[in-house]
C-alpha positions as CSV (number, residue, x, y, z in Angstrom):
1,M,-96.3,-2.6,66.7
2,R,-92.4,-1.4,67.6
3,D,-90.0,-2.6,65.1
4,P,-87.8,-5.1,67.0
5,G,-84.7,-3.7,64.9
6,S,-85.7,-0.3,66.3
7,F,-84.4,0.3,70.1
8,R,-80.8,1.8,69.8
9,D,-81.4,5.5,69.8
10,P,-83.8,6.9,72.2
11,S,-84.4,9.7,70.6
12,G,-87.2,7.5,68.7
13,H,-88.4,4.3,67.4
14,V,-90.3,3.2,64.0
15,Y,-93.3,1.3,64.5
16,D,-95.4,-1.3,62.1
17,H,-98.7,0.2,63.3
18,E,-102.3,-1.3,61.6
19,G,-100.5,-1.5,58.3
20,R,-98.6,2.2,58.6
21,I,-94.6,2.8,59.0
22,L,-94.4,5.1,61.7
23,R,-91.6,6.9,63.4
24,T,-91.7,8.4,67.0
25,V,-89.3,11.6,67.8
26,M,-89.3,12.1,71.6
27,P,-88.8,15.1,73.4
28,P,-85.1,15.0,74.2
29,A,-84.8,14.9,70.3
30,A,-87.8,17.2,69.1
31,E,-85.6,20.6,68.9
32,S,-82.8,19.1,66.9
33,Y,-85.6,17.7,64.4
34,R,-87.7,20.9,64.6
35,A,-84.2,22.7,63.8
36,L,-83.9,20.1,60.9
37,R,-87.7,20.8,59.4
38,D,-87.6,24.3,59.5
39,S,-84.1,24.7,57.8
40,G,-85.6,23.3,54.9
41,L,-83.0,20.4,54.5
42,L,-85.5,17.6,55.1
43,A,-87.5,18.8,52.3
44,D,-84.5,18.8,50.2
45,L,-83.2,15.8,50.6
46,T,-86.1,14.3,49.9
47,A,-86.6,16.2,46.5
48,R,-83.2,14.9,45.3
49,G,-83.9,11.3,46.2
50,L,-81.7,10.8,48.9
51,L,-83.8,10.7,51.9
52,L,-87.1,8.6,52.4
53,P,-90.6,10.9,52.6
54,A,-92.0,11.4,55.8
55,Q,-95.3,12.7,56.3
56,E,-96.0,14.8,60.2
57,I,-99.1,13.7,61.5
58,D,-100.9,14.7,64.9
59,P,-99.3,11.9,67.4
60,A,-102.9,12.1,69.2
61,T,-104.4,10.5,66.5
62,V,-102.3,7.0,66.9
63,N,-103.0,4.8,69.7
64,L,-99.4,3.7,69.9
65,T,-97.6,2.1,72.9
66,G,-95.4,3.8,75.3
67,P,-95.0,7.8,76.2
68,L,-96.5,10.1,74.0
69,P,-93.9,11.8,71.1
70,A,-93.2,15.1,70.2
71,H,-93.7,14.5,66.7
72,L,-94.8,11.6,64.8
73,L,-93.9,10.7,61.2
74,E,-95.2,8.7,58.4
75,H,-93.2,6.9,56.0
76,P,-94.0,4.8,53.1
77,R,-93.6,1.1,53.1
78,L,-90.4,0.0,51.3
79,P,-90.9,-2.5,48.9
80,F,-88.3,-5.0,50.6
81,V,-85.8,-4.7,53.7
82,S,-83.1,-5.8,52.4
83,Y,-79.7,-6.1,54.7
84,P,-76.1,-5.4,53.5
85,Y,-75.2,-9.2,53.5
86,E,-77.7,-9.3,51.1
87,W,-75.9,-6.8,48.4
88,G,-73.8,-7.6,45.8
89,F,-70.7,-5.2,44.9
90,A,-72.7,-2.8,42.6
91,S,-75.2,-2.0,45.0
92,R,-73.3,-1.5,48.3
93,R,-70.7,0.9,46.6
94,A,-74.2,2.8,45.4
95,A,-75.7,2.5,48.8
96,A,-71.9,3.8,50.2
97,L,-72.1,7.0,47.6
98,K,-75.9,7.6,48.4
99,H,-74.5,7.9,52.3
100,L,-71.8,10.2,51.3
101,D,-73.8,12.5,49.2
102,L,-76.4,12.8,52.1
103,H,-73.7,13.7,54.3
104,L,-72.2,16.1,52.3
105,A,-75.5,17.5,51.5
106,A,-76.1,18.0,55.3
107,L,-73.2,19.3,55.9
108,D,-73.6,22.2,53.3
109,K,-76.6,23.1,55.2
110,G,-74.9,23.2,58.9
111,F,-75.9,19.4,60.0
112,T,-74.6,16.3,59.9
113,L,-74.5,12.5,61.1
114,S,-74.4,10.8,64.3
115,D,-73.3,7.6,62.9
116,A,-73.0,5.8,59.8
117,S,-74.8,2.5,59.9
118,A,-75.3,0.7,56.5
119,Y,-78.4,-0.7,57.8
120,N,-80.0,2.9,57.2
121,I,-79.9,2.6,53.7
122,Q,-82.4,0.7,51.8
123,F,-83.5,0.2,48.2
124,R,-86.5,1.2,45.8
125,G,-85.5,-0.8,43.2
126,P,-81.9,-0.4,42.3
127,E,-82.0,3.5,43.9
128,P,-80.7,3.5,47.6
129,V,-82.4,5.6,49.8
130,F,-81.6,7.0,53.6
131,I,-84.2,6.0,55.9
132,D,-83.2,7.3,59.8
133,H,-84.3,11.0,59.7
134,L,-83.4,11.0,63.7
135,S,-79.5,10.3,62.6
136,L,-79.4,14.4,61.4
137,R,-78.5,16.5,64.0
138,P,-76.7,19.9,63.9
139,Y,-73.4,20.2,62.8
140,R,-71.2,21.5,66.3
141,P,-68.1,23.4,64.8
142,G,-64.8,21.8,64.7
143,E,-66.4,17.9,65.5
144,I,-65.1,14.8,64.1
145,W,-66.8,12.8,62.3
146,A,-68.4,10.4,64.7
147,G,-69.5,7.7,62.2
148,H,-66.1,7.3,60.6
149,R,-65.1,3.9,61.7
150,Q,-68.8,2.5,61.2
151,F,-68.3,3.3,57.6
152,C,-65.3,2.2,57.3
153,M,-66.4,-1.1,58.9
154,Q,-69.4,-1.3,56.9
155,F,-69.2,0.2,53.7
156,L,-65.6,0.8,52.8
157,N,-63.7,-2.3,54.1
158,P,-66.8,-4.8,52.9
159,L,-65.7,-2.9,49.4
160,L,-62.0,-2.9,49.9
161,L,-62.1,-7.1,50.7
162,E,-64.1,-7.7,47.3
163,A,-62.4,-4.8,45.2
164,K,-58.9,-5.6,46.5
165,L,-58.5,-8.9,47.2
166,D,-61.1,-10.5,45.5
167,I,-63.1,-12.0,48.3
168,S,-67.1,-12.1,49.0
169,P,-68.1,-10.0,52.4
170,Q,-71.4,-11.7,52.5
171,A,-70.7,-14.6,55.0
172,W,-68.4,-12.4,56.8
173,L,-71.4,-9.6,57.2
174,R,-73.9,-12.1,58.0
175,G,-71.7,-13.4,61.0
176,Q,-70.6,-9.9,61.8
177,I,-73.3,-7.5,61.6
178,E,-71.4,-4.6,62.7
179,G,-69.4,-5.1,59.8
180,I,-65.2,-5.9,59.4
181,D,-62.5,-4.2,61.6
182,P,-59.9,-2.7,60.3
183,G,-57.3,-4.5,61.9
184,D,-58.8,-7.5,60.5
185,L,-58.5,-6.2,57.2
186,A,-55.1,-4.8,57.3
187,K,-54.2,-7.9,58.1
188,M,-54.9,-9.4,54.7
189,L,-54.3,-6.7,52.8
190,R,-50.8,-6.4,50.8
191,W,-47.8,-4.1,51.2
192,K,-48.6,-2.7,47.9
193,H,-51.8,-1.2,49.3
194,R,-50.3,1.1,51.3
195,L,-49.5,3.1,48.6
196,S,-53.1,3.9,48.2
197,W,-53.4,7.3,50.6
198,T,-57.1,6.3,51.2
199,I,-56.4,2.7,52.1
200,L,-53.4,4.0,54.5
201,A,-55.6,6.3,56.7
202,H,-58.9,4.6,56.9
203,V,-57.7,1.3,57.0
204,F,-53.6,0.8,58.1
205,L,-53.9,3.8,60.4
206,Q,-56.9,3.1,62.1
207,A,-56.0,-0.1,62.7
208,R,-53.2,0.7,64.4
209,F,-55.0,3.3,66.3
210,Q,-57.0,1.1,67.7
211,S,-54.7,-1.5,68.8
212,G,-53.0,1.0,71.2
213,A,-49.8,1.7,69.3
214,L,-50.3,4.9,69.3
215,G,-50.9,5.2,73.1
216,S,-52.9,3.4,75.6
217,A,-56.8,3.5,75.3
218,R,-57.5,5.9,77.6
219,Q,-55.0,8.4,75.8
220,S,-56.4,7.9,72.8
221,E,-60.0,8.2,73.8
222,A,-58.9,11.7,75.4
223,K,-57.3,12.9,72.2
224,L,-60.3,12.3,70.5
225,K,-62.3,14.4,72.2
226,Q,-60.2,17.0,72.1
227,A,-59.3,16.5,68.5
228,Q,-60.4,19.5,66.3
229,L,-61.4,19.1,62.4
230,P,-62.1,22.1,60.7
231,L,-65.1,21.8,58.0
232,P,-63.5,22.5,55.3
233,A,-61.1,19.4,56.3
234,F,-64.1,17.7,57.3
235,R,-66.1,17.8,53.8
236,N,-63.0,16.9,52.0
237,M,-62.4,13.3,53.7
238,L,-66.1,12.9,52.4
239,V,-65.4,14.1,48.9
240,S,-61.9,11.8,48.8
241,L,-63.6,8.8,50.0
242,R,-66.6,9.4,47.5
243,D,-64.1,9.6,44.6
244,F,-62.5,6.7,46.0
245,I,-65.2,4.3,46.3
246,S,-66.3,6.0,43.1
247,G,-63.6,4.1,41.2
248,L,-63.9,0.8,42.8
249,V,-64.1,-2.4,41.0
250,R,-65.1,-6.0,41.6
251,R,-62.4,-8.3,40.7
252,G,-62.5,-11.4,39.5
253,G,-63.9,-10.6,36.1
254,Q,-66.7,-12.9,34.6
255,T,-68.3,-15.7,37.1
256,V,-69.6,-19.1,36.5
257,W,-73.6,-17.7,36.2
258,S,-72.8,-14.1,35.1
259,D,-73.1,-15.7,31.4
260,Y,-75.8,-18.2,32.0
261,A,-78.2,-17.1,29.6
262,G,-75.8,-17.5,26.6
263,H,-74.5,-21.2,27.8
264,T,-78.3,-22.8,28.9
265,S,-79.4,-26.3,27.4
266,Y,-82.1,-24.8,26.1
267,A,-83.4,-24.0,22.1
268,D,-84.9,-20.6,20.9
269,A,-88.2,-22.0,20.6
270,E,-87.9,-23.5,24.3
271,T,-87.0,-20.2,25.6
272,E,-90.3,-18.6,23.9
273,L,-92.1,-21.4,25.3
274,K,-91.0,-20.6,29.1
275,R,-90.9,-16.8,29.1
276,A,-94.9,-16.9,27.8
277,F,-95.4,-19.3,30.6
278,V,-93.9,-16.8,32.8
279,A,-95.4,-14.2,31.3
280,A,-99.1,-15.8,31.7
281,M,-98.7,-16.4,35.3
282,V,-97.9,-12.6,36.1
283,D,-101.0,-11.5,33.6
284,A,-103.0,-13.2,35.4
285,V,-101.6,-12.7,39.0
286,K,-100.3,-8.8,38.9
287,P,-98.4,-9.5,41.6
288,A,-97.5,-6.1,43.8
289,R,-94.1,-8.2,44.8
290,L,-92.6,-11.1,43.2
291,I,-89.4,-12.8,44.1
292,D,-87.6,-14.2,41.4
293,L,-85.2,-16.9,43.2
294,G,-82.3,-17.9,40.6
295,C,-82.9,-14.1,38.9
296,N,-79.1,-14.4,37.5
297,T,-78.9,-11.5,35.3
298,G,-82.6,-10.1,35.6
299,D,-84.2,-11.9,32.0
300,Y,-87.1,-13.0,33.7
301,S,-87.2,-10.5,36.5
302,A,-87.8,-7.8,33.4
303,L,-90.0,-9.8,32.0
304,A,-92.3,-10.4,34.8
305,L,-92.3,-6.2,35.5
306,A,-93.3,-5.7,31.5
307,H,-96.4,-8.3,32.5
308,G,-97.6,-6.1,35.3
309,A,-95.7,-7.0,38.2
310,G,-95.3,-4.2,40.5
311,T,-92.2,-4.5,42.0
312,V,-89.6,-7.6,41.5
313,I,-86.8,-8.6,44.0
314,G,-84.4,-11.2,42.7
315,F,-82.2,-13.2,44.6
316,D,-79.1,-15.5,43.2
317,F,-75.6,-16.4,44.6
318,D,-73.2,-15.3,41.9
319,L,-72.1,-12.0,42.6
320,G,-71.2,-11.2,39.0
321,A,-74.6,-12.0,37.6
322,L,-76.0,-10.0,40.3
323,D,-73.8,-7.1,39.2
324,Q,-75.0,-7.1,35.8
325,A,-78.3,-7.1,37.0
326,F,-78.3,-4.4,39.1
327,A,-76.4,-2.8,36.3
328,R,-79.6,-3.7,34.0
329,A,-82.0,-2.7,36.7
330,Q,-80.5,1.2,36.6
331,R,-80.0,1.8,33.0
332,D,-83.7,0.2,32.4
333,R,-85.0,2.2,35.7
334,L,-86.6,-0.9,36.8
335,S,-88.4,-1.6,39.7
336,F,-86.0,-4.6,40.4
337,L,-83.5,-5.4,43.6
338,P,-80.9,-8.0,42.7
339,L,-79.7,-9.7,45.8
340,W,-77.5,-12.1,47.5
341,L,-79.0,-15.3,48.8
342,D,-77.7,-19.3,49.6
343,A,-81.2,-20.8,48.9
344,A,-80.0,-24.0,51.3
345,S,-78.9,-21.3,54.2
346,P,-81.0,-18.6,54.0
347,S,-80.3,-15.7,56.7
348,P,-81.7,-16.3,60.0
349,D,-83.3,-14.1,62.7
350,Q,-79.9,-12.4,63.9
351,G,-78.7,-9.5,66.1
352,W,-79.9,-8.5,69.6
353,A,-82.2,-11.4,71.4
354,Q,-82.1,-12.7,67.7
355,R,-84.7,-10.3,66.8
356,E,-82.6,-7.4,66.0
357,R,-82.5,-8.5,61.7
358,K,-85.2,-10.7,60.4
359,G,-84.4,-14.0,58.4
360,F,-85.4,-14.2,55.2
361,A,-88.0,-16.4,55.8
362,A,-89.4,-13.7,57.7
363,R,-89.5,-11.0,54.9
364,A,-90.0,-13.5,52.0
365,R,-93.9,-13.5,51.7
366,V,-95.0,-12.1,48.3
367,D,-97.9,-12.2,45.9
368,G,-95.8,-14.2,43.0
369,L,-92.8,-16.8,42.9
370,L,-90.3,-17.3,40.0
371,A,-87.9,-20.5,40.9
372,L,-86.9,-21.2,37.4
373,A,-83.9,-23.8,37.1
374,L,-83.2,-23.9,40.7
375,L,-85.2,-27.1,42.4
376,H,-82.4,-29.3,40.8
377,H,-79.5,-27.3,42.8
378,L,-81.4,-27.2,45.9
379,V,-82.2,-31.1,45.7
380,I,-78.8,-32.3,43.6
381,G,-76.4,-29.9,44.1
382,R,-77.3,-29.3,48.4
383,N,-79.3,-32.7,49.0
384,I,-82.0,-30.8,50.3
385,P,-85.3,-33.3,50.4
386,M,-88.0,-32.5,47.4
387,D,-90.6,-32.3,49.4
388,D,-88.8,-30.0,51.6
389,A,-87.7,-27.5,49.1
390,V,-91.1,-27.4,47.4
391,E,-92.5,-26.7,50.7
392,W,-90.2,-24.2,51.3
393,L,-90.8,-22.3,47.8
394,M,-94.5,-22.4,48.4
395,A,-94.6,-21.0,51.2
396,M,-93.4,-17.3,50.0
397,A,-96.1,-16.6,47.8
398,P,-99.9,-18.3,47.0
399,Q,-99.0,-18.3,43.3
400,G,-96.1,-18.8,41.4
401,V,-94.1,-21.0,38.5
402,I,-91.7,-23.6,39.2
403,E,-89.5,-25.4,37.1
404,F,-88.5,-29.2,37.4
405,V,-85.0,-29.8,35.5
406,P,-85.3,-33.9,35.1
407,K,-82.0,-36.0,35.4
408,S,-81.6,-36.6,31.9
409,D,-81.0,-33.2,31.6
410,P,-77.5,-32.0,30.8
411,M,-77.6,-29.6,33.4
412,V,-78.1,-32.1,36.1
413,Q,-76.0,-34.3,34.4
414,R,-73.1,-31.6,34.8
415,L,-74.3,-31.8,38.9
416,L,-74.0,-35.7,38.8
417,A,-71.1,-36.1,37.0
418,L,-68.9,-36.4,40.0
419,R,-71.1,-37.4,42.5
420,E,-73.0,-40.8,43.6
421,D,-76.6,-40.8,42.3
422,I,-78.4,-40.8,45.7
423,F,-81.8,-39.4,44.5
424,P,-84.0,-42.1,43.5
425,A,-87.2,-40.3,44.5
426,Y,-85.9,-37.5,42.2
427,D,-88.6,-37.2,39.4
428,E,-91.5,-35.8,37.9
429,A,-94.2,-37.6,39.6
430,A,-92.6,-36.8,43.1
431,F,-92.2,-33.4,42.3
432,R,-96.2,-33.2,41.2
433,A,-96.7,-35.0,44.3
434,A,-95.1,-32.5,46.9
435,V,-96.8,-29.6,44.6
436,E,-100.6,-31.0,45.7
437,R,-99.6,-31.9,48.8
438,R,-99.4,-28.0,49.4
439,G,-101.9,-26.5,46.5
440,R,-103.0,-26.9,42.9
441,L,-101.4,-27.4,39.4
442,L,-103.5,-25.1,37.5
443,R,-100.9,-25.3,34.4
444,A,-97.9,-27.5,33.3
445,E,-96.2,-27.4,30.3
446,Q,-93.3,-29.4,29.0
447,L,-90.5,-27.2,27.4
448,S,-87.5,-30.0,26.2
449,P,-87.5,-33.6,25.1
450,S,-85.2,-33.8,27.9
451,G,-88.1,-33.1,29.9
452,R,-88.0,-29.9,31.6
453,L,-91.5,-29.3,33.1
454,L,-93.0,-25.7,34.4
455,I,-95.8,-25.5,36.5
456,W,-97.8,-22.7,37.6
457,Y,-99.1,-23.7,41.3
458,E,-101.6,-22.1,43.8
459,R,-101.2,-22.6,47.1
460,T,-104.3,-23.7,49.2
461,G,-105.0,-22.7,52.8
462,G,-103.2,-23.2,55.3
463,A,-100.3,-24.3,53.1
464,A,-97.5,-21.2,54.2
């Protein structure tokens, strides 16, 4: 079937067909594609890790719905499709730099990009990769950067919001998938930020231009159509942006959970028990894809990879912890992608007809699950009923490890310190019963005198 998010570009579409990921190249785009292929640029970008690999196959050998394409490409399946509102600061910066690197490489070979959508970047572990081959087209001498505004809205402006104002862009990008408008960001930035030429040119002047302060909208459009940008100036704009973005850092310093490992209520022996329990599950299951909910800085994600998990997708709410996890994945070359998630409010299906971007539930179907020290945050921290929380967790994977933290534990006591205890059913018996309604307890182990419990579950048929 055609991917519901692949409909805007008539040049071609992406299909998930019998387990294969296919991209059509329709006749209007065939000449441009052949020029791109024959130039050697596709092979070069792929070899450099900038572009997702593609193999040409005979369109007549695959029975796709719709008109016969001029060319048909097959791509490797990505471990997980993530969206810009799930990226932390470090991963967003890496994605922006990868986009600019690809564009610069394309210009050097006489090609450019028709747009600058952040959704054209995906991740394999911590490595971003460009996925939309049909966005590449021959460069026309003197043309301006067609995707400039889109790049600013979906890459630069979210980075500036966090780097300059210490405001997370996650909720904004989830609510407006087109990105952060320059006019909105300009209203929030300080006067001192105008001293940066990059911010002045790409935010303030762009906001002024689109507001009509430089003339009517019709006059502005006419000026744009007549504008000429010499290739060296075009290239210098991209290089300047790249230098600026590579120097951006997230404001705010250490966050609440970024040093969680150093401030837990576990004794050393309890930590070793927990690690051994997780390792045993992963050794036995060997999940091709594992989700680590509440991954923090990635300790247990790295452990899972060391014991046979193929790739780990980690999720956490703490942006500081996510940046540390991303740095760890890059440093140790782990097949580990840490992403942002509000577990009590996962992303829904959204975009056009509520089908363009799949929600978390539709994407979070994997082979193994870790949900360590998370359940109490959902049930007590966010008032999610125990049974609902367990059902949500177990629906993600047929086997996994879930940790139960009782009320007697210091971490739960902190959650209850400033609120009324309205959770009489929050206990080990209720937790075990919720799991057993949906599967089997393959193993259970108490970690601490306070009653922390790990269970290894196996979901039974129909529970998902």
